[in-house]
N, C-alpha and C positions, 0 to 999 in steps of 0.2 A: 269316357270309354277307355278300357284297359287294352293295351296292345299286346300281341302275342310275345313280342320280345321282352316286355317287362315281366310277363308271367314266368318265362323260362330262365330269367336271369338269376343265377345262384348268389347266395350270400357268400362272399369270398372267404370269410373266416370259417364258415361251416364247410366250404369246399376243401380248404386246406386240411381240416380235421378228417374229412372222409378220405383224402389222399393219404394221410398218416395211418388211418385205419387200414387202408389197402396195403400200405408198406408192411404192416404187421403180419399180413397173411403169409408171406413167403420169405421174409428177411432171414429167419433162422436157418432154413435150408440153404439159401444162397450164401449165407455166411460160412456154413460148414464147408461148402465147396471152395470158397475163397481161401480157406485155411488148408486145403488139400496138400499143398507142398510141405507145410509144417508137419502135418500128420504123416505123410509119406516118409519123411526123414527121421521122424521121432518114434513112430509106432512099429511094432514087430511085423505087421503085414506089409510094410513098405508101400509101393505104389498100388498094390492090390487092394488097399483100403478103399480106394475110389469105387471099385466094383462092389465091395461089401456095403458101402454106404448107399450106393445106387439101389442095390437090392433091398436094403432096409426101408428106403423111401417108397419103393414100389409095393412092398408088402404092406406098408402103412396105408395104402389105398383101400385095403379090405375093411378096416374099421369105418372109414368114411362111407363106403358103400353100404355097410350094415346099418349105419346111422340113417342113411337115406331111406333104406327099406323100412326101418323102424318108425321113421317120421311119417311115413305114408299111413301107418296104422295108428300110432299114438302121436298126438299133437304135443310137441315140445316148444315152449315159447322161444322164438328166435333171439330175443334180447338176453334171456338167461343163458342160452348156449354161447352167445357172443362173449359174455363175461367169463364163462367157464373156459372157453378157448384162449382168451387173452391172459387170464391168470395162469392157466396150465402152461402156455407157451413161454411166459415169463419165467416160471419155475424151471422149466426144462432148459431155458437159456442160461440161467444161473448155474444149474447143475452141470451143464456142458462146460462152462467156464472153469468150474472147480475140478471136474473129474474126467475130462476128455482123455487124459494121458494114462489113466488107470488101466491095468491089464490083469488078466487072470491066467493061471497056468505057469509053466516053467519051461525054460529052454525054447525049443522049436514049437512047442504047443502054446506059447503065450498068445493071447488074443485080446483085442481092445473091446471087450464086452461093454464097458461103460459107454464108450462113444457110439457103438453100434446100437445099443438099447436106447440111449437118449436120442439118437438120430431117428430111430423108429418112432419114438414118442413125438418128436418134433414134426416128423413127416405126417404122423396121424393128425396132429393139430392143423398143420398147413394144408393137408388134403381136405380135411373137414371144413376149413375156412371157405373153400370153394362151394361147398354144399350149404353152409350156414350164412355166410356173409351176403351172398347175392339175394336170397329171399329177404333178408333183413333190410338191405339197402333199397330194395324195390318198393318199400313202404314210403320212401321219400321221393321227392321230385326227380325227374329224369337226369338233370345235370350231376346229381350226386352219384348216380350209377357210373357215369363217366369218371368222376373223381376216384371211385373205388378202383376202376380199371387202371387209371393213371398211377395210383399208388401201388397196385400190384406190379406194374411194370417198373416202377422206381425202386422196388425192393431189391432188385439185382444191382441197380446203380448204387444204392446206399451201401450195400455189402461190398461191392467192388471198390468204392471210394475209400471206405474204412480200411480195406486190405491194402490199398496203395499208400494210405497214410501210415499204416502199421509198418510197411516196408518188409516184405516177406524174405528178405535176405538174411544173412547170418547175424546182423545187428538190427533186430527189430526195434522200432520206435517204442512200442509197448507190446506186452506179451499176449499170447493167444488167450490167456485167461481173462485179460481185460476186454478183449474183443467180444 
């Protein structure tokens, strides 16, 4: 006879992988806000950059909502979308590291369009992860849903710990581009 406890017991290696999967869902956006002081002192918008970034992320909810509506009509395989989101978020993260400081315009009209646009793309991926990851994980046993939620919560912890290691003061341990 198989007990209930043995049926619900997760494989710990797989549990850790689902936690890492959950961390990937919001770590980019959390990392952007960890770097806010660097952005504020470096970019032409100053501390107002935080408001612009927040707006870019909120507008990024629109594509996620449109995806949700489209997925009600046309079936998109969850696994394929997970791969698309992971690859796209990785690319956005690389481009953020390379181009966050690029601005357009001159004088008082300079704007951090690269950071704002890449934050929008990152926000789109991160917001869509909430719409895509949960149905994907629901195909697995219940403990792995908990692992996804744990990983999503840890995404802020990971970003914050890296920010502390980086040392946001005048002498950073490693540059924002490395982060």
